[in-house]
C-alpha positions in Angstrom: -6.8 -23.7 15.3 -4.0 -24.4 17.9 -2.6 -21.9 20.3 0.8 -22.4 18.6 -0.7 -20.9 15.4 -2.5 -18.2 17.1 0.0 -16.6 19.5 -0.8 -13.0 18.5 -4.6 -13.7 18.4 -4.5 -15.2 21.9 -2.5 -12.2 23.1 -5.1 -10.0 21.7 -7.8 -12.1 23.3 -6.0 -11.9 26.7 -6.0 -8.1 26.5 -9.6 -8.0 25.3 -10.5 -10.2 28.2 -8.9 -7.8 30.6 -10.8 -5.0 28.9 -14.2 -6.6 29.5 -13.7 -8.3 32.8 -15.1 -7.2 36.2 -13.0 -5.6 38.9 -10.9 -8.2 40.7 -10.0 -7.7 44.4 -6.8 -9.7 43.8 -5.2 -7.1 41.5 -2.8 -4.7 43.2 -3.2 -0.9 43.3 -7.0 -1.1 43.2 -7.1 -1.2 39.4 -9.7 -3.3 37.6 -8.7 -5.5 34.7 -10.3 -3.0 32.1 -8.3 -0.2 33.8 -5.0 -2.2 33.5 -5.7 -2.9 29.9 -6.2 0.8 29.4 -2.9 1.5 31.1 -1.2 -0.9 28.6 -2.9 0.7 25.6 -2.2 4.1 26.9 1.5 3.3 27.3 1.6 2.4 23.6 0.2 5.8 22.5 -2.4 6.7 19.9 -0.3 5.7 16.8 1.1 2.4 18.0 -2.2 1.4 19.7 -4.1 2.1 16.5 -4.0 -1.4 14.9 -5.0 -2.9 18.2 -8.0 -0.6 18.7 -9.1 -1.3 15.2 -9.3 -5.0 16.0 -11.6 -4.5 19.0 -15.4 -4.8 18.7 -17.7 -2.1 20.0 -18.2 -3.7 23.4 -14.5 -3.9 24.0 -14.0 -0.3 22.8 -16.8 0.9 25.1 -15.2 -0.8 28.1 -11.8 0.7 27.1 -13.3 4.2 26.9 -14.9 3.9 30.3 -11.8 2.5 31.9 -9.5 5.1 30.4 -11.8 7.9 31.5 -11.5 6.7 35.1 -7.7 6.7 35.1 -5.8 9.6 36.4 -2.0 9.8 36.5 -0.3 6.3 36.6 3.4 6.5 37.4 6.1 4.7 35.5 6.6 2.0 38.1 2.9 1.1 38.1 2.9 1.0 34.3 5.9 -1.4 34.2 4.2 -3.5 36.9 1.0 -3.7 34.9 2.9 -4.6 31.7 4.9 -7.3 33.5 1.7 -8.8 34.9 0.2 -8.9 31.4 3.3 -10.6 30.0 3.2 -13.2 32.9 -0.4 -13.9 31.9 0.7 -14.7 28.3 2.9 -17.6 29.6 -0.1 -19.8 29.6 -0.1 -19.6 25.7 2.5 -21.3 23.5 3.9 -18.4 21.6 6.3 -20.4 19.5 6.2 -19.2 15.8 6.6 -21.7 13.0 8.1 -20.2 9.8 8.6 -21.3 6.2 7.1 -20.6 2.8 4.1 -22.9 3.5 3.4 -21.1 6.7 3.6 -17.7 4.9 1.0 -19.0 2.4 -1.2 -20.3 5.3 -1.1 -16.9 7.0 -1.7 -14.8 3.9 -4.3 -16.9 2.0 -7.4 -15.8 4.0 -6.5 -12.1 3.5 -4.9 -11.7 0.1 -6.4 -12.6 -3.3 -4.8 -15.4 -5.2 -3.1 -13.3 -7.8 -1.4 -11.1 -5.3 -0.5 -14.2 -3.1 1.2 -15.9 -6.1 3.3 -12.8 -6.9 4.4 -12.4 -3.3 5.4 -16.1 -3.0 7.1 -16.1 -6.4 9.2 -13.0 -5.5 10.0 -13.9 -1.9 13.6 -14.6 -2.7 14.2 -11.5 -4.8 11.4 -9.0 -4.3 13.1 -6.2 -6.3 11.4 -5.0 -9.5 14.7 -5.8 -11.2 13.7 -9.4 -10.8 11.0 -8.8 -13.4 13.5 -8.1 -16.1 15.4 -11.3 -15.1 12.2 -13.4 -15.4 11.5 -12.0 -18.8 14.7 -13.5 -20.1 13.1 -17.0 -19.5 9.9 -16.2 -21.5 9.8 -17.4 -25.1 10.1 -14.8 -27.8 6.7 -15.7 -29.2 4.9 -15.2 -25.9 6.7 -12.0 -25.2 6.0 -10.6 -28.7 2.4 -11.5 -28.4 2.2 -9.5 -25.2 4.2 -6.5 -26.5 2.3 -6.2 -29.7 -0.7 -5.1 -27.7 1.3 -2.6 -25.6 2.1 1.0 -26.4 5.3 1.2 -28.5 7.1 3.2 -25.7 6.1 0.6 -23.2 7.3 -2.2 -25.4 10.6 -0.2 -26.0 11.2 0.0 -22.2 10.7 -3.7 -21.8 13.0 -4.6 -24.7 15.7 -2.2 -23.5 15.9 -4.3 -20.3 16.6 -7.6 -22.3 19.8 -8.8 -23.7 20.4 -7.6 -27.3 20.0 -11.0 -28.9 16.8 -11.8 -27.0 15.4 -8.3 -27.8 16.2 -8.7 -31.5 14.4 -12.1 -31.7 11.3 -10.5 -30.2 11.7 -7.5 -32.5 11.8 -9.8 -35.5 8.3 -11.0 -34.8 6.8 -7.5 -35.1 5.4 -5.9 -38.3 8.0 -3.5 -39.8 6.1 -0.3 -38.9 5.7 -1.6 -35.3 9.3 -2.6 -35.1 10.3 0.9 -36.3 8.1 2.6 -33.6 9.5 0.4 -30.8 13.2 1.0 -31.9 12.6 4.8 -31.9 11.1 4.4 -28.4 14.2 2.5 -27.2 16.3 5.6 -27.9 14.1 7.6 -25.5 13.8 4.9 -22.8 16.9 6.0 -20.9 15.5 9.5 -20.4 12.2 8.3 -18.8 11.5 9.0 -15.1 12.7 6.0 -13.1 9.3 5.9 -11.4 7.7 5.3 -14.8 10.1 2.5 -15.6 9.5 0.9 -12.2 5.7 1.2 -12.7 6.1 -0.6 -16.1 8.0 -3.3 -14.4 5.3 -3.7 -11.7 2.7 -3.8 -14.5 4.6 -6.5 -16.5 4.9 -8.6 -13.3 1.2 -8.2 -12.5 -0.4 -8.4 -16.0 1.9 -10.6 -18.0 4.2 -12.7 -15.8 1.5 -13.6 -13.2 -0.8 -14.7 -16.0 1.9 -16.4 -17.9 3.1 -18.4 -14.9 -0.2 -19.0 -13.0 -2.9 -18.8 -15.7 -4.6 -15.7 -14.2 -6.3 -13.3 -16.5 -4.6 -10.1 -17.6 -6.0 -6.7 -16.7 -7.6 -4.6 -19.3 -5.4 -2.0 -21.2 -7.1 1.0 -19.6 -6.3 -0.2 -16.1 -2.7 -1.0 -17.1 -2.2 2.5 -18.7 -3.8 4.1 -15.7 -1.5 2.3 -13.3 1.5 3.5 -15.3 0.3 7.1 -15.5 -0.2 7.2 -11.8 3.6 7.3 -11.5 4.2 9.8 -14.3 4.5 13.6 -13.7 1.3 15.7 -14.0 2.7 17.2 -17.1 3.4 13.9 -18.9 0.1 12.5 -17.6 -1.9 15.3 -19.0 0.0 15.3 -22.3 -0.5 11.6 -22.8 -4.2 11.7 -21.9 -4.8 14.7 -24.2 -3.2 12.8 -27.0 -5.2 9.7 -26.4 -8.5 11.7 -26.0 -7.9 13.3 -29.4 -8.2 10.0 -31.2 -9.9 7.7 -28.6 -12.0 9.7 -26.2 -13.9 6.8 -24.8 -10.6 5.0 -24.0 -9.1 8.1 -22.4 -12.2 8.4 -20.2 -11.9 4.7 -19.2 -8.2 5.3 -18.3 -9.1 8.3 -16.1 -11.6 6.1 -14.2 -9.0 3.4 -13.6 -6.4 5.9 -12.4 -5.8 6.9 -8.8 -3.8 10.0 -8.1 -3.1 12.1 -5.0 -5.9 14.5 -5.9 -8.3 11.5 -5.9 -7.8 10.8 -2.2 -10.8 12.8 -0.9 -13.3 11.0 -3.2 -11.8 7.5 -3.3 -10.6 6.9 0.2 -12.8 6.3 3.3 -12.3 9.0 6.0 -11.5 6.2 8.5 -8.5 5.1 6.4 -6.7 8.4 6.5 -4.8 7.5 9.7 -3.8 4.2 8.1 -2.3 6.0 5.2 -0.4 8.5 7.5 1.1 5.6 9.4 2.1 3.8 6.2 4.0 6.7 4.6 7.4 8.0 5.6 6.7 11.3 7.4 9.2 13.4 5.3 7.6 12.2 2.1 4.1 12.9 3.5 5.1 16.4 4.5 6.6 17.1 1.0 3.5 15.7 -0.6 1.2 17.8 1.5 3.3 21.0 1.0 3.4 20.5 -2.8 -0.4 19.9 -2.8 -1.4 22.9 -0.6 -2.1 25.2 -3.6 -3.0 22.7 -6.3 -5.4 20.4 -4.3 -6.1 21.8 -0.8 -9.0 19.4 -0.5 -6.6 16.4 -0.3 -4.6 18.1 2.4 -7.6 18.9 4.5 -9.1 15.5 3.9 -6.0 13.8 5.4 -5.4 16.2 8.3 -9.1 16.4 9.1 -9.6 12.6 9.4 -6.7 11.8 11.8 -6.3 12.4 15.5 -6.2 16.1 16.4 -2.8 15.6 18.1 -1.1 14.1 15.0 -2.9 16.6 12.7 -1.6 19.6 14.8 1.9 18.1 14.9 1.8 17.8 11.1 0.5 21.3 10.6 3.2 22.7 12.7 5.9 20.8 10.8 4.3 21.7 7.5 4.6 25.4 8.3 8.4 24.9 8.4 8.7 22.8 5.2 10.0 24.8 2.2 8.0 24.4 -1.0 9.6 21.4 -2.9 10.6 21.4 -6.5 7.8 20.1 -8.7 9.7 16.9 -9.4 10.3 16.2 -5.7 6.7 17.1 -4.8 5.3 14.8 -7.4 7.7 12.0 -6.3 6.4 12.4 -2.8 2.8 12.3 -4.0 3.7 9.1 -5.9 4.9 7.6 -2.6 1.6 8.3 -1.0 -0.3 6.8 -3.9 1.9 3.7 -3.9 1.2 3.3 -0.2 -2.5 3.5 -0.8 -2.3 0.9 -3.6 -0.2 -1.3 -1.3 -2.8 -1.1 1.5 -5.5 -1.9 -1.1 -3.6 -4.9 -2.4 -3.1 -6.2 1.2 -6.8 -5.8 1.8 -6.4 -3.2 4.6 -8.4 -0.6 2.8 -10.9 -0.5 -0.1 -11.0 2.3 -2.5 -14.4 3.8 -3.2 -15.5 2.8 -6.7 -16.4 5.6 -9.1 -20.0 5.5 -10.3 -19.1 4.2 -13.7 -17.3 1.3 -12.2 -20.0 0.1 -9.8 
């Protein structure tokens, strides 16, 4: 692979080479190359340097640890000088970046599964969930009716409510009378649903129907789809729906629970090493609201997150958490949903892997 296509990798290699090299008498201020690399990483700080440290192998991390431990106070001028020297060293690499849709595919393909990749490329011009509803207008009534007949009537109602009236009517005409009645009743309730639920339905349609319809990929099973939707519902609605399903289909309800991932599931489904990744991914105000809301209901999740990040960041969050007023239930659950969405996004990108429950292994 050429240096043109690997500017960032080569920059990382240059820094790693500095981390592992022997002391050079030509370097000013008496600092070795590992020590200069430690100065640069130290200037970034723990949070910004995190992704770089995660890319280092154990030998590079060992060299960094030893070099950092030897450093004392490095003044601002020496820090700037060290950074400037490092940037000068990068001039030997061609850091030109080539863009375009093909290049985006080339960069993502080794790291993202085909289904996710196709959705990303398909939505690149209009990534909003609203684009899902626009795409549905181009799907034939027969294909859409065949998909919706397998969905819960309320889910079908939400989807039809987003179509034009004529298109929706043509789809409705393909249902059995009782099914059509249930869906129409659901349409009258669609406007009162939580926007997060509607957005989750849109994401589910894009993933489970449009992706398969356009790219020939298999659809996910109903339990996984329902579980994904319920992840975004309030705890009250989630429990009510699951209780109703369990009354008539206990095995299906249990399968849904296994496919779901909620804020309370974080301690048993997330690897401890990934807690800091989640904290960096979520807006801090939303994270604080989620933690404050969860303090009483699920203290295990709060302690799991705070106990598996750097002590400095954890202490800062604890101090700020003490000043955060208890949010309204709706706001607290919305903040939790943001954290869950961030975890799911990291999973889709391949940056973390959720621990499978025993039944799913």
